[in-house]
C-alpha positions as CSV (number, residue, x, y, z in Angstrom):
1,M,106.7,-18.4,-70.1
2,S,103.0,-18.8,-70.2
3,G,100.6,-21.3,-68.6
4,P,99.6,-23.6,-67.1
5,E,96.1,-23.7,-68.5
6,A,94.2,-23.5,-65.2
7,R,92.4,-26.9,-65.0
8,G,94.8,-28.2,-62.4
9,D,95.6,-31.4,-64.3
10,L,99.3,-31.2,-63.3
11,R,100.7,-31.6,-59.8
12,L,102.1,-28.5,-58.2
13,E,105.4,-30.3,-57.8
14,T,105.7,-30.8,-61.5
15,L,105.0,-27.1,-62.2
16,T,107.4,-25.8,-59.6
17,T,110.1,-28.0,-61.0
18,C,109.2,-26.6,-64.4
19,I,109.6,-23.0,-63.1
20,E,113.0,-23.9,-61.6
21,D,114.1,-25.1,-65.0
22,A,112.6,-22.1,-66.8
23,V,114.6,-19.8,-64.7
24,E,117.8,-21.8,-65.4
25,L,116.9,-21.5,-69.2
26,G,116.6,-17.7,-69.0
27,Y,112.9,-17.1,-68.6
28,R,111.9,-14.4,-66.2
29,Q,108.1,-14.2,-66.1
30,L,105.3,-16.6,-65.3
31,A,102.0,-15.7,-67.0
32,V,99.0,-17.9,-65.8
33,S,96.0,-18.0,-68.1
34,G,93.3,-20.5,-68.7
35,G,90.6,-21.5,-68.7
36,E,90.2,-19.4,-65.5
37,P,93.3,-19.3,-63.3
38,L,91.3,-18.6,-60.1
39,L,89.8,-22.1,-60.4
40,Y,93.3,-23.6,-60.0
41,K,93.5,-24.6,-56.3
42,A,97.3,-24.5,-56.3
43,L,97.5,-21.0,-57.9
44,S,98.9,-19.3,-54.8
45,G,101.6,-21.9,-54.3
46,L,102.6,-21.6,-57.9
47,L,102.8,-17.8,-57.8
48,S,104.6,-17.8,-54.5
49,Y,107.3,-20.2,-55.8
50,A,107.8,-18.2,-59.0
51,R,108.2,-15.1,-56.9
52,R,110.7,-16.8,-54.6
53,L,112.9,-17.6,-57.7
54,G,112.8,-13.9,-58.8
55,M,110.2,-14.2,-61.5
56,L,107.6,-11.6,-62.4
57,T,104.1,-13.0,-62.2
58,S,101.0,-12.1,-64.1
59,I,97.4,-13.5,-64.4
60,T,94.9,-13.3,-67.1
61,S,91.4,-13.6,-65.7
62,N,87.8,-13.1,-66.7
63,G,87.5,-11.3,-63.4
64,M,84.2,-12.9,-62.3
65,L,85.8,-14.7,-59.4
66,I,87.9,-11.9,-58.0
67,T,86.0,-11.3,-54.8
68,A,87.6,-9.6,-51.8
69,E,88.0,-12.8,-49.9
70,R,89.6,-14.7,-52.8
71,W,91.8,-11.8,-54.0
72,E,93.2,-11.1,-50.5
73,S,95.2,-14.3,-50.6
74,L,96.6,-13.7,-54.1
75,A,97.1,-10.0,-54.5
76,H,100.6,-9.9,-52.8
77,L,101.8,-12.6,-55.3
78,V,100.8,-10.9,-58.5
79,D,102.8,-8.2,-60.3
80,V,100.3,-7.5,-63.1
81,L,96.7,-8.6,-63.6
82,A,95.0,-8.7,-67.0
83,I,91.2,-8.7,-67.1
84,S,89.5,-9.9,-70.3
85,I,87.0,-7.4,-71.6
86,D,85.5,-8.2,-75.0
87,G,83.6,-5.1,-75.8
88,S,80.2,-3.6,-74.7
89,P,78.2,-5.6,-72.1
90,L,76.1,-7.3,-74.8
91,Q,79.1,-8.2,-76.9
92,H,81.1,-9.4,-73.9
93,D,78.3,-11.6,-72.7
94,Q,77.7,-13.1,-76.1
95,I,81.4,-14.0,-76.6
96,R,81.5,-15.4,-73.1
97,C,78.1,-17.3,-73.6
98,H,77.2,-16.1,-70.2
99,E,74.5,-13.5,-69.5
100,G,75.6,-11.1,-66.8
101,A,79.4,-11.8,-67.3
102,F,80.2,-8.2,-68.0
103,A,78.4,-7.0,-64.9
104,S,80.1,-9.6,-62.7
105,T,83.5,-8.6,-64.0
106,T,83.2,-4.9,-63.6
107,A,81.6,-5.2,-60.2
108,N,84.9,-6.7,-59.0
109,L,87.2,-4.0,-60.3
110,E,87.0,-2.1,-57.1
111,V,88.4,-5.1,-55.3
112,I,91.4,-5.0,-57.6
113,R,91.9,-1.2,-57.4
114,S,91.8,-1.3,-53.6
115,S,94.5,-4.0,-53.5
116,G,96.9,-1.7,-55.4
117,V,97.8,-4.4,-57.9
118,P,98.4,-2.9,-61.4
119,F,95.8,-4.1,-63.8
120,G,94.9,-3.7,-67.5
121,F,92.3,-5.0,-69.9
122,I,92.9,-7.5,-72.7
123,F,90.6,-7.3,-75.7
124,T,90.2,-10.1,-78.2
125,L,90.0,-8.6,-81.7
126,T,87.9,-10.5,-84.2
127,Q,87.0,-9.7,-87.8
128,F,84.0,-7.8,-86.7
129,N,84.5,-5.9,-83.5
130,V,87.1,-3.2,-83.9
131,D,84.4,-0.7,-83.3
132,D,84.1,-2.0,-79.7
133,L,87.7,-1.0,-79.0
134,E,86.6,2.5,-78.2
135,F,84.3,1.3,-75.5
136,V,87.0,-0.8,-73.9
137,I,89.6,2.0,-73.9
138,R,87.1,4.4,-72.5
139,L,86.2,1.9,-69.8
140,A,89.9,1.4,-69.0
141,A,90.3,5.1,-68.4
142,E,87.2,5.3,-66.2
143,Q,88.2,2.3,-64.1
144,G,91.8,3.1,-63.6
145,A,93.3,0.4,-65.8
146,R,96.9,1.2,-66.8
147,N,96.7,-0.2,-70.3
148,V,94.7,-2.2,-72.9
149,Q,96.2,-5.1,-74.9
150,V,94.5,-6.0,-78.1
151,H,95.1,-9.6,-79.0
152,P,93.9,-11.1,-82.3
153,L,91.6,-14.1,-81.9
154,T,93.4,-17.4,-82.4
155,L,91.5,-20.5,-83.3
156,H,92.4,-22.5,-80.3
157,G,90.2,-24.3,-77.9
158,R,86.5,-23.2,-77.9
159,A,87.1,-20.5,-80.5
160,A,88.0,-23.1,-83.1
161,S,84.4,-24.5,-83.0
162,T,82.4,-21.5,-82.1
163,M,84.2,-18.7,-84.0
164,P,85.9,-20.4,-87.0
165,S,85.3,-17.5,-89.4
166,E,86.1,-14.6,-87.0
167,R,89.9,-14.5,-87.0
168,P,90.8,-10.9,-88.0
169,D,92.5,-10.3,-91.3
170,G,95.4,-7.9,-92.0
171,I,93.1,-4.9,-92.7
172,E,91.3,-5.4,-89.4
173,L,94.6,-5.6,-87.5
174,L,95.7,-2.4,-89.2
175,A,92.5,-0.7,-88.3
176,A,93.0,-1.7,-84.7
177,M,96.5,-0.3,-84.7
178,I,95.3,3.0,-86.1
179,E,92.4,3.2,-83.6
180,A,94.8,2.2,-80.7
181,I,96.9,5.3,-81.4
182,R,94.0,7.6,-81.8
183,L,92.0,6.4,-78.8
184,G,94.9,5.9,-76.6
185,N,96.0,9.5,-77.0
186,Q,92.4,10.7,-76.6
187,H,91.8,8.9,-73.3
188,G,95.4,8.8,-71.9
189,I,95.7,5.0,-72.0
190,A,98.6,2.9,-73.3
191,V,97.1,0.6,-76.0
192,H,99.2,-2.2,-77.5
193,V,98.1,-4.3,-80.5
194,D,99.8,-7.6,-81.0
195,A,100.6,-7.0,-84.6
196,V,103.4,-5.5,-86.7
197,V,103.6,-3.6,-90.0
198,L,106.3,-3.7,-92.7
199,P,108.5,-0.8,-91.4
200,Q,108.7,-2.7,-88.0
201,L,109.6,-5.9,-89.7
202,M,112.3,-4.2,-91.8
203,A,113.8,-2.2,-88.9
204,Y,113.9,-5.1,-86.4
205,R,114.8,-8.2,-88.4
206,G,117.0,-9.5,-85.6
207,H,114.0,-9.6,-83.2
208,F,112.0,-11.8,-85.6
209,V,114.7,-14.1,-87.1
210,P,117.1,-15.8,-84.6
211,L,120.6,-16.7,-85.5
212,R,121.4,-20.3,-86.3
213,P,122.3,-22.8,-85.1
214,V,119.9,-22.1,-82.2
215,R,121.7,-22.8,-79.0
216,R,119.3,-21.4,-76.3
217,L,115.6,-22.2,-76.2
218,A,114.8,-18.6,-75.1
219,D,116.4,-17.3,-78.3
220,I,113.9,-19.0,-80.5
221,A,110.9,-19.3,-78.1
222,P,110.5,-16.2,-76.0
223,V,107.2,-17.7,-74.9
224,L,106.7,-21.2,-73.7
225,I,103.2,-22.6,-73.3
226,V,102.6,-25.3,-70.7
227,E,99.3,-26.9,-71.6
228,A,96.9,-28.6,-69.0
229,D,98.2,-32.1,-69.8
230,G,101.9,-31.0,-69.4
231,T,102.7,-30.6,-73.1
232,V,105.2,-27.8,-73.7
233,V,104.8,-25.8,-76.9
234,P,107.2,-23.0,-78.2
235,M,105.8,-19.6,-79.2
236,T,102.1,-20.3,-79.8
237,H,99.5,-23.0,-79.6
238,E,99.1,-22.9,-83.4
239,V,102.7,-24.0,-84.1
240,N,103.0,-27.4,-85.8
241,R,102.7,-30.1,-83.2
242,T,105.9,-31.8,-84.5
243,L,107.7,-28.9,-82.9
244,K,106.4,-29.4,-79.4
245,L,109.1,-30.0,-76.8
246,G,107.3,-32.9,-75.2
247,S,105.5,-33.4,-71.9
248,L,106.5,-32.5,-68.4
249,T,104.9,-35.8,-67.4
250,D,107.7,-37.6,-69.2
251,A,110.8,-35.4,-68.4
252,R,111.9,-32.2,-66.8
253,L,111.8,-29.0,-68.9
254,V,115.7,-28.8,-69.0
255,T,115.8,-32.3,-70.5
256,L,113.0,-31.6,-73.0
257,A,114.8,-28.4,-74.0
258,R,118.2,-30.0,-74.4
259,E,116.8,-32.9,-76.5
260,W,114.7,-30.5,-78.6
261,L,117.7,-28.4,-79.5
262,S,120.0,-31.4,-80.1
263,E,117.5,-32.8,-82.6
264,G,117.6,-29.5,-84.5
265,R,114.0,-28.6,-84.0
266,G,115.0,-25.1,-82.9
267,D,116.7,-24.6,-86.3
268,V,113.5,-25.8,-88.0
269,L,111.5,-23.2,-86.2
270,A,114.1,-20.6,-86.9
271,D,113.9,-21.5,-90.6
272,A,110.2,-20.9,-90.5
273,C,110.8,-17.5,-88.9
274,E,113.2,-16.6,-91.7
275,R,110.8,-17.8,-94.5
276,T,108.1,-15.7,-92.8
277,W,110.2,-12.6,-92.7
278,E,111.4,-13.0,-96.3
279,Q,107.9,-13.5,-97.6
280,L,106.3,-10.7,-95.7
281,S,109.1,-8.2,-96.3
282,T,109.1,-8.7,-100.1
283,N,105.4,-8.6,-100.6
284,D,104.9,-4.8,-100.2
285,L,102.9,-5.5,-97.1
286,L,100.2,-2.8,-96.8
287,H,98.4,-4.2,-93.8
288,A,99.3,-5.6,-90.4
289,V,100.1,-9.2,-89.3
290,Y,100.2,-11.2,-86.1
291,W,103.7,-12.5,-86.2
292,Y,103.2,-15.8,-84.3
293,D,100.2,-16.7,-86.6
294,E,102.3,-16.1,-89.6
295,V,105.2,-18.2,-88.4
296,A,102.9,-21.0,-87.3
297,A,101.3,-21.1,-90.7
298,R,104.8,-21.9,-92.2
299,T,105.8,-24.7,-89.8
């Protein structure tokens, strides 16, 4: 489960009820991203409630607000922290449209290390920045990060208007996977790229194509996104909006899930997964793909 986007539009009560329902539906992790989660006033309450229900908790942050005073009240509630690092200082500041963003983020890493909370870096891969991956992995090794996650740019939110031509293609994804292995071994850092190649698709079909009829939401949507206005989306922001579950402002998550499945929309999404797998596995795929993007394009 991912979200909420950290603008604070939803009441804490609505979100804690959603977490209760998510646990009942089989979800075991709350990942809070943004926007910037540390701007969300009820963040500690949300994390605390998730922990009470036995969920793992993670935050994705730009790191600029993680001062000692602020982090002291949150550290004991966070299992894993992901810090966004988008390349060299110049590249990072340009992507963030904020001069000094890189310096502010790295200045706060000592606060995180001192708290003992495991942290890693998340690097947004574009069509033009695979060369910056070496800098990020080297920085991770120097700063005590436990891993680097490489996530392809998706054209959602601000990126849709400011970076419309920068989504990485299959060759760039493959280059990132090759570099991840080489540089991860060189620097002793675990590096994961959110992409797959043909042998992985062929070997793990069951992980990509769920059985039908879909009876459990978690079987077809291992990730649920709760947007700032309460809209619940399966899998990825880019999935066709006709497949959204609905809004938490209208009904509880368990109700939305039950109605979504009874209307057969889980099977519609499963059909898209099967079409995606069939097309990719029969096209002599010689590059890498971001699975969620590929499915979304077929919904």
